[in-house]
C-alpha positions as CSV (number, residue, x, y, z in Angstrom):
1,M,42.2,-23.2,47.6
2,T,39.4,-21.6,46.0
3,A,35.9,-23.4,45.2
4,A,34.9,-23.1,41.7
5,T,31.4,-22.0,40.8
6,T,29.3,-22.7,38.2
7,V,27.0,-20.6,36.7
8,S,24.3,-21.5,34.5
9,P,24.2,-19.6,31.1
10,T,22.0,-16.9,31.1
11,S,20.1,-15.0,27.9
12,T,18.2,-11.9,27.5
13,A,16.2,-13.4,24.1
14,P,12.8,-13.8,24.8
15,T,11.5,-17.3,24.8
16,P,9.0,-18.9,22.5
17,G,6.3,-18.6,25.4
18,Q,7.3,-14.8,25.8
19,V,7.1,-14.2,21.9
20,W,4.0,-15.9,22.0
21,T,2.5,-13.9,24.7
22,R,2.9,-11.0,23.1
23,A,2.1,-11.4,19.8
24,R,-1.0,-13.4,20.2
25,G,-2.9,-10.2,20.7
26,I,-2.0,-8.7,17.3
27,L,-2.4,-12.2,15.7
28,A,-5.9,-12.3,17.0
29,V,-7.1,-9.0,15.8
30,V,-5.8,-9.8,12.4
31,L,-7.5,-12.6,12.4
32,I,-10.6,-11.2,13.3
33,L,-10.0,-8.7,10.6
34,V,-9.3,-11.3,8.2
35,V,-12.5,-13.2,9.2
36,A,-14.7,-10.3,8.7
37,G,-13.3,-9.2,5.2
38,I,-14.3,-12.6,4.1
39,T,-17.6,-13.0,5.4
40,F,-18.8,-9.4,4.5
41,A,-17.3,-10.4,1.1
42,A,-19.3,-13.6,0.7
43,V,-22.5,-11.8,2.0
44,R,-22.1,-9.2,-0.6
45,S,-20.4,-10.9,-3.6
46,G,-24.0,-11.6,-4.8
47,T,-25.2,-8.0,-5.4
48,N,-21.9,-6.0,-4.9
49,H,-20.5,-4.5,-8.6
50,G,-18.3,-1.6,-9.3
51,Q,-19.5,2.1,-9.5
52,L,-21.6,3.2,-12.5
53,D,-22.6,-0.9,-12.9
54,P,-25.9,-1.5,-13.7
55,R,-26.2,-4.6,-11.6
56,S,-25.1,-2.6,-8.3
57,A,-27.2,-1.2,-5.7
58,D,-24.4,0.7,-3.7
59,P,-25.0,4.1,-3.7
60,K,-22.5,4.9,-6.8
61,G,-24.1,2.2,-8.8
62,S,-26.9,2.1,-11.3
63,R,-29.4,-0.3,-10.5
64,A,-32.2,2.0,-10.1
65,V,-32.1,3.4,-13.3
66,A,-31.9,-0.1,-15.1
67,E,-35.0,-1.2,-13.5
68,L,-36.7,1.9,-15.0
69,L,-35.8,1.7,-18.3
70,K,-36.5,-2.7,-17.8
71,A,-39.9,-1.3,-16.7
72,R,-40.0,0.8,-20.0
73,G,-39.5,-2.1,-22.0
74,V,-35.9,-1.2,-23.0
75,S,-33.5,-5.0,-23.0
76,I,-30.3,-4.3,-21.1
77,T,-27.3,-6.2,-22.2
78,V,-23.6,-5.5,-20.0
79,A,-20.7,-5.9,-21.9
80,T,-17.1,-6.2,-20.7
81,T,-15.3,-6.6,-23.8
82,L,-15.0,-4.4,-27.0
83,D,-16.1,-7.0,-29.4
84,K,-19.1,-7.2,-27.3
85,A,-19.7,-3.7,-27.2
86,T,-19.6,-2.9,-31.0
87,T,-20.9,-6.2,-32.1
88,A,-24.2,-4.9,-30.6
89,A,-24.1,-1.1,-31.9
90,G,-26.8,-0.7,-34.2
91,P,-29.6,1.7,-35.1
92,D,-31.9,0.6,-32.7
93,T,-29.0,0.1,-30.0
94,T,-27.6,2.7,-27.5
95,L,-24.0,2.3,-26.2
96,L,-23.1,3.6,-22.9
97,V,-19.5,3.5,-22.1
98,A,-18.8,4.0,-18.7
99,G,-15.5,4.5,-18.8
100,P,-14.0,5.6,-22.0
101,N,-10.4,6.8,-20.3
102,L,-10.3,3.1,-19.5
103,L,-9.9,2.2,-23.1
104,T,-6.4,1.9,-25.3
105,R,-5.6,4.2,-28.1
106,S,-6.5,1.3,-30.4
107,Q,-9.7,0.6,-28.8
108,Q,-10.9,4.2,-29.1
109,L,-10.3,4.3,-32.6
110,R,-11.9,1.1,-33.3
111,L,-15.0,2.2,-30.9
112,N,-15.7,5.1,-32.6
113,A,-15.6,3.6,-36.0
114,A,-18.4,0.8,-35.3
115,T,-20.2,4.0,-33.4
116,T,-20.3,6.1,-36.2
117,A,-21.6,3.6,-38.8
118,S,-23.9,1.9,-36.3
119,A,-26.6,5.2,-36.7
120,G,-27.6,4.7,-33.0
121,R,-26.8,6.3,-30.1
122,T,-23.3,6.7,-27.9
123,L,-22.9,8.0,-24.3
124,L,-19.5,9.0,-23.3
125,I,-19.3,9.4,-19.3
126,A,-16.5,12.1,-18.6
127,P,-14.5,11.4,-21.4
128,G,-10.8,13.1,-20.8
129,P,-8.5,14.6,-23.3
130,G,-7.0,11.8,-25.3
131,A,-10.4,10.4,-25.5
132,T,-12.6,12.7,-26.3
133,A,-10.5,13.7,-29.5
134,R,-10.5,10.0,-30.3
135,L,-14.4,9.3,-29.5
136,A,-15.9,12.5,-30.6
137,P,-14.0,14.4,-33.1
138,G,-13.5,18.1,-33.2
139,V,-14.5,17.8,-29.3
140,R,-12.1,19.5,-26.9
141,A,-12.1,18.3,-23.0
142,E,-11.8,21.6,-20.5
143,T,-10.8,21.8,-16.8
144,H,-12.9,19.9,-13.9
145,H,-16.1,21.6,-12.4
146,A,-18.0,20.9,-9.2
147,V,-20.8,18.6,-10.0
148,S,-23.9,20.5,-9.1
149,A,-27.4,21.0,-10.2
150,L,-27.3,22.8,-13.1
151,A,-30.2,24.2,-15.9
152,P,-30.0,22.8,-19.4
153,S,-29.8,26.5,-21.0
154,C,-30.4,24.5,-24.6
155,E,-32.9,23.2,-26.9
156,F,-32.1,19.5,-26.6
157,P,-35.5,18.0,-26.2
158,A,-34.2,15.6,-23.7
159,A,-32.4,18.3,-21.6
160,R,-35.7,20.7,-21.9
161,R,-38.4,18.1,-20.3
162,A,-35.6,17.0,-17.6
163,G,-34.9,20.2,-16.3
164,A,-32.3,21.1,-14.0
165,A,-29.7,18.1,-13.4
166,D,-26.6,16.9,-11.7
167,L,-23.7,17.1,-13.8
168,G,-20.7,19.6,-14.5
169,G,-17.4,17.5,-13.8
170,T,-15.4,17.8,-17.0
171,R,-16.6,20.4,-19.5
172,Y,-16.3,20.6,-23.4
173,T,-16.0,22.8,-25.7
174,T,-17.1,22.6,-29.7
175,A,-16.0,25.2,-31.5
176,Q,-14.9,23.2,-34.4
177,V,-18.2,20.8,-34.7
178,P,-20.7,23.8,-35.6
179,A,-23.8,21.1,-35.4
180,A,-23.1,20.3,-31.7
181,V,-26.1,20.9,-29.1
182,T,-24.5,21.8,-25.6
183,C,-25.9,21.9,-22.7
184,Y,-25.6,22.1,-19.1
185,P,-23.4,24.8,-18.3
186,S,-20.7,25.0,-15.6
187,A,-19.1,28.2,-15.2
188,G,-20.0,29.1,-18.9
189,I,-18.9,25.8,-20.2
190,P,-21.2,23.2,-21.5
191,S,-21.1,19.6,-19.4
192,L,-23.0,17.8,-21.9
193,V,-22.5,17.8,-25.8
194,V,-24.8,16.1,-28.3
195,L,-23.1,15.8,-31.6
196,P,-25.0,14.3,-34.6
197,T,-22.8,11.0,-36.3
198,G,-25.4,10.7,-39.4
199,A,-28.2,8.6,-40.7
200,G,-30.0,9.4,-37.2
201,G,-27.3,8.4,-34.7
202,D,-25.6,10.7,-32.2
203,T,-22.8,10.7,-29.6
204,V,-23.9,12.3,-26.2
205,V,-20.8,13.5,-24.3
206,L,-21.2,13.9,-20.5
207,G,-19.0,15.4,-18.1
208,A,-20.2,13.7,-15.0
209,P,-22.1,10.1,-14.2
210,D,-23.8,11.2,-10.8
211,F,-26.9,11.7,-12.1
212,L,-27.0,8.1,-13.1
213,H,-26.0,7.1,-9.8
214,N,-28.7,5.3,-7.5
215,E,-28.2,8.3,-4.7
216,R,-28.9,10.7,-6.6
217,L,-31.5,9.6,-9.3
218,D,-34.2,10.8,-7.0
219,Q,-33.0,14.2,-7.3
220,Q,-33.7,17.0,-9.3
221,G,-34.7,16.2,-13.2
222,N,-32.0,13.3,-13.0
223,A,-34.2,10.3,-13.4
224,S,-35.7,12.1,-16.6
225,L,-32.7,12.8,-18.1
226,A,-31.5,9.1,-17.8
227,L,-34.3,7.5,-18.7
228,Q,-34.6,9.8,-22.1
229,L,-30.9,9.4,-23.0
230,L,-30.8,5.6,-22.3
231,G,-34.1,4.9,-23.4
232,S,-34.3,6.6,-26.7
233,R,-34.0,3.0,-28.2
234,P,-35.1,-0.4,-27.2
235,H,-32.1,-2.1,-26.6
236,L,-28.9,-0.5,-24.3
237,V,-25.5,-2.0,-24.4
238,W,-24.2,-0.9,-21.1
239,Y,-20.2,-1.1,-21.6
240,L,-18.0,-1.8,-18.8
241,P,-14.4,-1.6,-19.9
242,S,-12.4,-4.4,-18.4
243,L,-8.5,-5.0,-18.2
244,T,-9.1,-8.9,-19.1
245,D,-10.2,-7.5,-22.7
246,P,-8.3,-9.5,-25.0
247,S,-8.3,-6.4,-27.1
248,A,-7.0,-4.1,-24.3
249,T,-3.2,-6.1,-25.4
250,T,-3.2,-6.4,-28.5
251,D,-3.1,-4.1,-31.5
252,D,-5.1,-5.3,-34.5
253,G,-4.7,-2.6,-37.1
254,A,-7.7,-0.5,-35.9
255,P,-8.6,2.3,-38.3
256,G,-6.5,5.3,-37.6
257,G,-3.4,3.1,-36.6
258,G,-0.3,3.3,-37.3
259,D,1.3,6.8,-38.5
260,E,-2.1,8.2,-37.4
261,E,-1.8,7.0,-34.2
262,R,1.0,9.8,-33.6
263,S,1.3,13.4,-33.1
264,E,2.6,15.8,-35.2
265,G,6.2,15.8,-33.9
266,G,6.3,11.8,-34.5
267,A,6.4,11.1,-30.9
268,R,3.6,8.4,-29.6
269,D,0.5,10.9,-27.8
270,D,-0.3,8.7,-24.0
271,S,-2.8,11.0,-23.5
272,A,-5.6,8.3,-23.5
273,D,-4.5,7.0,-20.0
274,E,-5.8,9.9,-17.8
275,S,-7.1,7.2,-15.5
276,S,-4.7,6.2,-12.5
277,F,-4.4,3.0,-10.9
278,L,-6.8,3.7,-8.1
279,D,-9.6,4.5,-10.7
280,L,-8.8,0.5,-11.3
281,V,-9.1,-0.2,-7.5
282,P,-12.8,-1.3,-6.5
283,S,-13.8,1.0,-3.5
284,G,-14.1,-1.5,-1.2
285,W,-10.5,-2.7,-1.0
286,L,-10.0,0.9,-1.0
287,W,-11.6,1.0,2.1
288,G,-10.5,-2.2,3.3
289,T,-6.9,-1.1,3.1
290,L,-7.6,2.1,5.0
291,Q,-9.2,-0.1,7.9
292,L,-6.2,-2.5,8.0
293,A,-3.9,0.5,8.4
294,L,-6.0,1.8,11.0
295,A,-5.8,-1.1,12.7
296,A,-2.3,-1.5,12.6
297,V,-1.6,1.7,14.2
298,L,-3.8,0.9,16.9
299,A,-2.2,-2.2,17.5
300,A,1.5,-0.6,17.7
301,V,0.1,2.4,20.1
302,W,-1.4,-0.7,22.1
303,R,1.6,-2.5,22.3
304,A,4.3,0.6,22.5
305,R,6.3,0.7,26.0
306,R,6.8,3.6,27.6
307,L,10.1,4.3,29.2
308,G,9.7,4.4,33.1
309,P,12.7,5.3,35.6
310,L,15.6,3.0,36.0
311,V,15.5,-0.2,37.9
312,T,18.1,-2.0,39.8
313,E,18.7,-5.3,39.4
314,R,20.9,-8.1,40.7
315,L,23.1,-9.1,38.3
316,P,22.8,-12.9,37.7
317,V,26.3,-13.6,38.4
318,A,28.5,-11.9,41.0
319,I,31.9,-11.0,39.7
320,R,35.3,-9.9,41.8
321,A,36.5,-6.3,40.5
322,S,40.0,-8.1,39.7
323,E,38.8,-10.5,37.0
324,S,36.2,-7.5,35.8
325,A,39.7,-5.1,35.7
326,E,41.4,-8.3,34.0
327,G,38.6,-8.9,31.5
328,R,38.9,-4.7,30.3
329,S,42.6,-5.2,29.9
330,L,42.3,-7.8,27.9
331,L,39.8,-6.3,25.5
332,Y,41.9,-3.0,25.5
333,R,44.8,-5.1,24.4
334,K,43.2,-7.1,22.0
335,A,41.9,-3.5,20.6
336,N,45.2,-2.4,20.9
337,A,43.9,0.6,22.7
338,R,46.8,1.9,24.8
339,D,45.6,5.3,24.8
340,R,42.7,4.4,26.4
341,A,43.9,2.4,29.0
342,A,46.7,5.0,30.0
343,D,43.8,7.4,30.0
344,A,41.5,4.9,32.5
345,L,44.7,4.5,34.9
346,R,45.6,8.1,35.4
347,A,42.1,8.9,35.5
348,A,42.0,6.4,38.5
349,G,44.7,7.5,40.0
350,R,44.2,11.2,40.1
351,T,40.7,10.7,41.6
352,R,42.4,8.5,44.3
353,L,45.1,11.2,44.8
354,A,43.0,14.2,44.8
355,P,41.6,13.5,48.8
356,L,44.7,12.6,50.0
357,V,46.4,15.9,49.2
358,G,43.8,17.9,50.0
359,V,42.0,19.0,46.8
360,P,38.1,18.6,45.8
361,V,37.1,15.7,43.7
362,R,35.8,17.9,41.4
363,D,39.4,19.5,40.9
364,A,41.0,16.2,40.6
365,H,41.5,16.2,36.5
366,T,42.5,20.0,36.6
367,P,46.1,20.5,36.2
368,D,46.5,23.6,37.7
369,V,45.1,22.3,41.3
370,L,46.2,18.7,41.6
371,L,49.7,19.1,40.4
372,P,50.6,21.9,43.4
373,A,49.3,19.8,45.8
374,V,50.8,16.4,45.4
375,S,54.3,17.8,44.7
376,A,54.2,19.3,48.1
377,R,53.8,15.6,49.3
378,V,56.5,13.9,47.5
379,T,60.1,14.0,48.1
380,A,61.4,14.6,44.7
381,P,59.5,17.6,43.8
382,D,61.7,17.8,40.5
383,R,59.5,14.8,39.2
384,D,57.9,15.1,36.2
385,L,54.4,14.9,37.6
386,T,52.8,16.4,34.8
387,A,53.9,13.6,32.0
388,L,52.7,11.0,34.7
389,L,49.4,12.3,35.6
390,F,48.4,14.2,32.4
391,G,50.8,13.1,29.8
392,T,50.5,11.4,26.0
393,A,49.8,7.7,25.9
394,P,52.4,5.2,25.9
395,S,53.9,4.1,22.4
396,T,54.2,0.2,23.6
397,D,53.1,-2.4,25.7
398,A,55.7,-2.0,28.0
399,A,55.6,1.7,28.7
400,L,51.7,0.9,29.3
401,V,53.3,-1.3,32.3
402,L,55.8,1.5,33.4
403,L,53.1,4.1,33.8
404,A,51.0,1.8,35.9
405,D,53.7,0.9,37.9
406,Q,54.6,4.6,38.2
407,L,51.2,5.6,39.6
408,D,51.1,2.8,42.4
409,A,54.2,4.1,43.2
410,L,53.2,7.7,43.6
411,E,50.0,6.7,45.3
412,R,52.1,4.8,47.9
413,E,54.3,7.6,48.5
414,V,51.5,10.3,49.1
415,R,49.9,8.1,51.2
416,T,53.0,7.3,53.6
417,S,53.8,11.1,53.7
C-alpha cells in the first residue's frame, strides 16, 4: 500500500506583507512630495500670483512697477471681470489688458466699444491676430520675433524719453491707420503701436510684456517706459481676464455681434482663441507636474529588477514521472491534440532507439540515418518503419494507443536483438 502524502497548497501570489514591503518606498516618496507641495503652496499662498500680476513678486510678476506707480500717486485697481474693467474706464484712467487673447469674441467687442468711448488710454499686451482686429481696428499682427533691447526709432514722447527697452515679440503693421505712431521696430516691423481714439484717448499695442516684469524692470529704459505708459493718468485699472468671469460664457448682444461676428464666407471666425491650454495653467503647476513625472521615473528605475542568471529551485512537491505523463496525456486528450501527442511519442522513441542502433543522438530525428540502422536490427525489415517513426498524426484515439504500443514493441525488439 502506498502511503498518501498530503501536500499543503502553495501560491506564487505575493502576500500582503510582501506587497507592503515593496510599495512602502514609493508611498513614502509620494507622501513626501505631497506634504512638500502643500507646505510650499501654504507658505507662498499669500504672495504668489500669476504672470504679469501687479501683486506678484515673482520674476515674471509686475509688483515692482506697481509699487513705483503707487509712489507717484497713481491708484491701481485689479479687475478680473469685464464689467469691472469697462465700468472703471474713463478719461482719467489707464486700462491695461494683460491677456487680450483670453477674451472671447463678444468680450473683445464690448471692451473695444467701452475703451473707444472712454477717452482714456488702453494698453493691450501682445494681442494676437483675432484680438488685434477687434481691439485695435486697422492694426494687423505679424509673426513673432525674439524679445531684445530695441531702440525706439520714433517720435512718441514716452519712447524717446525712455530710450532702448526690451520689446519685440508680436509685431504689428498699420497700413490702414495713417495716424498711428509706430516704435521699437524688430527686424523692420514695429512692436509698439499707438492709435489715437479721439477726445484725447489712445490705444497702445505692445508686442511683449517683458519690460513690465520684475526681473527686467531695472534694465535698459524699461522702468521709464512702463511708468510713462501706465502713469499718464491718475488711475490705473489692471485687467487680468479670468475664466470665472460670467461674461465669458454668455452672449449679451455686445456691439458688433450677430452677423458682424461672422467672416465673409458666413463661417464663424475663431481666431480670437490663440491662447493654448498651457497659457491658462499657472507656472507653478507646470513645474510641479514635471517634478512628479521625474519622481515617478526615478521610482521606476529604483524599483526595476534586472534579469540575473537562472537559479535552480527545489520543487515544493515531488511528482512521479508516471503521474506527470498521465497528467500531460489528459491535457492532450482534453484538447484533442493527437498530433502533438503522436509527435511526442515518436520523438521520445527515436531518442531511445538511436543509442541502441549506434546512431548519434543528434541524428536521431534524421530519417536517412536512423531508418537504415533500425531496419538492420529488426527481424521483419519489410515493416513500414517510416510510417511508424516519422508518419502522420493518428485520426482517432484508438490509433494513437496503437501507435504507442507499436513503438514500445519496436524498442523491445531492438533491445533484445
